[in-house]
N, C-alpha and C positions, 0 to 999 in steps of 0.2 A: 504494500500500500504506500502510495506517495504521501509525503508530508503535505500539509495544507498549502504551504508556499510553493512547493514543487508542482503540485497539482494546478494551482493557480497559474503559474508560469507556463506549464505545458499546454493547458487548455487555451490560455490567451494567445500563445504562439500559434496554435492550430487555427483559431478563429481569425487571427490576423492574416494568416496565409490565404484564407478565402478572400478577404478584402484585397490583399495584394494581387491575387489572380484577377479580380474584377478590374483593378486599375491597370494592370499590365496586359490584360486580354489573354492571359495564359490558361487556355482551356484544359491543358493537361494537368496543371496544378489544381484547378478546380475539380476536375474529375478524380484526382488522387485523394482529395480531401473529403469528398462526399461518398458515403456508403451507397451501395447499389440500390438500397431501399429508401434512400433519403426522401424526406417529405418536407417541403417548405410551405408555410402558411403565411399568406400575404393579404393585404386589404382586398385584393380582387380575387382571392380564392387559393386553392391548393396548387402546388407545383412539385412534380416529381423531379428526380435528378436530371432527366433529359431537358426539362424546361430551364433549370438553373444553368446548365451548360449552354443552352441555345442562346442565352443573352450575350454570350461571347462570340457568336458566329461572325459578327461584323467587327470584332476587335474589342478593345476595352469598353466597359459599360459605365465605369465610375471614374471621375477625374481625381477626386480626393476624398479622404475620410478621416475621421477622428473618433476614437472610442473613449468613453468616459463612464464614470459610475459603475465600474466593473465588479461583478460578484461571481465567484466560482463556487459551486456546491457539489460535493460528491453525491451520487445517487445510488449508492450500493456498489457492489463489486463490478469494476470495469466500466462504469458509466459516470459522467459528470455533466453538469449544466453550467453554462456561462450566460449571464444576463448583463446587459449594458445599454447605454445610450450611445447612439452614433449620430454624428452630423456628417453628411456626405453630399457630394455634388455629382449628379449624373453627367455623362458626356452630353454636350449640346444644350445644357440647361444653364441658366444664369443665376439661379438661386440654390442655396443649400437646402437640404431636407433634413429633418430630425426624425429619428425612429428609435423605438426601444426594441431590443432583440433578445431572445432567449434561444440558445442552441444546445442540443444534447449531443454529446460526443461519446462514442463507444470505443473502448480499448480493443485493439486488435494486434496481439503480439507485442511488439515494441512501440507501436504508434497508436494513433487515434483516428477515427473517421466520424464525420458528422452524419448523424442519422435523422436529425430533426432541427428545424429552425423556424 
């Protein structure tokens, strides 16, 4: 079992990798971070992994982001949840957006994959 600090750092690094993939347009990195059964819940509905990946078909989808108010909680053996506030700007938008996010990560061997957000 990871210490609280190590778990916090590991899950924050994983979540940050997803945001970095959106900024760089790195579909392979996004694919590697998301579990095959990933489910996203958004204001306009549900999105499986394929939909999350599709937002990178034309390249980067996010220009910039900032995470704050970060909380990481263990959810039992091999699972953890990160909740935070993000300010981000989509490509071709002139205004930042603010959103609260919770993501569940599942341990898979030596790493983690995102199963829900």
